[in-house]
C-alpha positions in Angstrom: 0.0 0.0 0.0 1.2 3.5 -0.9 1.7 5.9 1.9 -0.4 9.1 1.9 0.6 12.3 3.5 -1.2 15.5 4.7 -0.2 18.8 3.1 -0.3 21.9 5.4 -3.7 22.9 3.9 -5.3 19.5 4.8 -5.2 17.9 1.4 -3.9 14.4 0.9 -0.9 13.7 -1.3 0.1 10.3 -2.6 1.7 8.5 -5.6 -0.7 6.8 -8.0 -1.1 6.0 -11.7 -2.3 8.8 -13.9 -4.0 8.5 -17.3 -2.0 6.1 -19.5 1.1 4.2 -18.2 2.7 6.9 -16.1 2.9 7.3 -12.4 2.8 10.7 -10.6 2.0 12.4 -7.3 -1.7 13.0 -6.9 -3.5 15.3 -4.5 -7.1 15.2 -3.3 -9.3 16.7 -0.6 -9.4 15.1 2.8 -12.6 13.2 1.9 -10.9 11.7 -1.2 -12.7 13.8 -3.8 -11.1 16.2 -6.4 -8.2 14.0 -7.4 -5.6 15.7 -9.6 -1.8 15.8 -10.3 0.3 17.7 -7.7 2.8 19.6 -9.8 6.2 20.2 -8.4 9.7 20.1 -9.9 10.6 17.7 -7.2 7.8 15.3 -8.1 8.1 14.5 -11.9 6.0 12.0 -13.8 7.7 8.6 -13.6 7.6 5.3 -15.5 7.1 3.2 -12.4 5.1 3.5 -9.2 8.2 2.8 -7.0 10.0 5.7 -8.6 7.0 8.0 -7.9 6.8 6.7 -4.3 10.6 7.3 -3.8 10.2 10.9 -5.0 7.2 11.5 -2.7 9.1 10.0 0.3 12.0 12.4 -0.3 9.6 15.3 -0.8 7.7 14.6 2.4 10.8 14.3 4.5 12.2 17.6 3.1 8.9 19.4 3.7 8.0 17.8 7.0 4.7 16.2 5.8 2.8 14.0 8.2 1.9 10.5 7.1 -1.7 9.4 7.3 
């Protein structure tokens, strides 16, 4: 299972598959609605889920995000 984190504004951020074959970091409201890509230079689109998860773990550690 992929870890999810809280952003300071209360939204959830997590790695998931986007449209097509690419994996990216997604963001949604706390109730799970409004899913869309979270755009950051530190969180590029990746070819594998593991690469996207690794990027998110580094990002969350750097920015002090709290895991859900």
